[in-house]
C-alpha positions in Angstrom: -48.3 20.6 -13.3 -45.7 22.1 -11.0 -46.6 19.6 -8.3 -46.1 16.7 -10.7 -42.6 18.1 -11.8 -41.7 18.4 -8.1 -42.7 14.9 -7.3 -40.9 13.6 -10.4 -37.7 15.3 -9.3 -38.1 14.0 -5.8 -38.5 10.5 -7.1 -35.4 10.8 -9.3 -33.4 12.1 -6.3 -34.5 9.1 -4.1 -33.7 6.6 -6.8 -30.3 8.2 -7.4 -29.5 8.1 -3.7 -30.6 4.4 -3.4 -28.4 3.4 -6.4 -25.4 5.2 -4.9 -25.9 3.4 -1.6 -26.2 0.0 -3.4 -23.1 0.6 -5.5 -21.1 1.8 -2.5 -22.2 -1.3 -0.5 -21.2 -3.6 -3.4 -17.9 -2.0 -3.8 -17.2 -2.4 0.0 -18.0 -6.1 -0.2 -15.5 -6.6 -3.0 -12.5 -5.7 -0.9 -10.7 -7.1 2.1 -8.5 -5.3 4.6 -5.0 -6.5 5.6 -3.4 -4.9 8.6 -0.5 -5.7 10.9 3.0 -4.7 11.8 6.4 -4.8 10.1 9.3 -5.8 12.4 12.9 -6.8 12.0 14.5 -10.1 13.2 15.0 -8.6 16.7 11.3 -7.6 17.1 11.8 -3.9 16.6 9.2 -2.1 14.5 10.3 -0.7 11.1 8.7 2.7 10.2 7.7 3.8 6.7 8.0 0.4 4.9 6.7 0.5 1.3 3.9 -1.9 0.6 3.6 -2.5 -3.2 2.5 -5.1 -5.7 5.2 -6.8 -7.8 4.3 -4.4 -10.6 5.1 -1.5 -8.1 1.6 -0.3 -7.6 1.8 1.4 -4.2 -0.8 0.2 -1.6 0.6 2.2 1.3 3.3 2.5 3.9 3.7 1.6 7.5 3.4 4.3 10.1 6.1 5.4 12.5 5.4 2.4 14.8 5.5 -0.1 11.9 1.7 -0.6 11.8 -0.1 -0.7 8.4 -3.5 -1.2 7.0 -4.2 -1.7 3.3 -7.4 -2.5 1.3 -6.9 -5.1 -1.4 -9.3 -6.5 -4.1 -11.1 -9.7 -2.9 -11.3 -13.0 -4.8 -8.0 -12.8 -6.7 -4.5 -13.9 -5.6 -2.8 -10.9 -4.0 0.9 -10.6 -3.6 2.2 -7.7 -1.4 5.8 -6.8 -1.4 7.2 -5.2 1.8 10.4 -3.3 1.1 12.7 -0.9 3.0 16.2 0.3 2.4 18.8 -2.0 4.1 16.4 -4.9 4.3 15.6 -7.9 2.1 12.1 -7.5 0.5 9.5 -9.9 1.9 6.6 -11.1 -0.3 3.2 -12.1 1.2 0.8 -14.1 -1.0 -2.9 -14.9 -0.2 -6.4 -15.0 -1.6 -8.6 -12.6 0.4 -12.3 -13.1 0.9 -14.6 -10.1 0.5 -15.4 -8.1 3.6 -12.8 -9.9 5.8 -9.9 -8.6 7.7 -6.5 -10.3 7.7 -3.6 -9.8 10.2 -0.1 -10.2 8.8 3.0 -9.7 10.9 5.9 -9.2 8.4 9.5 -9.7 9.5 12.2 -8.1 7.3 15.8 -9.4 7.5 18.6 -6.8 7.5 21.2 -6.9 4.8 24.8 -6.9 6.0 27.4 -5.3 3.7 30.9 -6.8 3.3 33.9 -4.5 3.5 33.4 -1.4 1.4 36.5 0.3 -0.1 36.3 3.8 -1.2 39.1 5.2 -3.5 39.4 8.8 -4.4 41.6 10.5 -6.9 42.0 14.1 -7.6 42.9 15.3 -11.0 43.3 18.9 -12.0 43.2 20.1 -15.6 45.6 22.9 -16.1 44.6 25.6 -18.5 47.2 28.1 -19.8 45.9 31.7 -19.4 46.8 34.3 -22.1 
């Protein structure tokens, strides 16, 4: 009887492992990888650029050299927003196929400010002490 219970547990373990492997493989095939580099209009890399969806779901950021790699769901239209302080946000739209890799070089254009005027005024409230 103990031998039968041992074989039954062994069978359950093998089936569980096989199902886990199949599910992991199916999940991997339902995504695509987008990788590339974020640069400015002069060709210099931009570090730590935020990569989000229009709903602000964070996919990732670029590294110190401007390189990035994000995994996106396959089959649906994906819009990625690349944003960084001082630059105009860039939107990239595509329909990725499962299991494929896509290279996107994203160029961000800098924002130039007009003249900035700073005005300061000091006011002191006087309080009479008793």
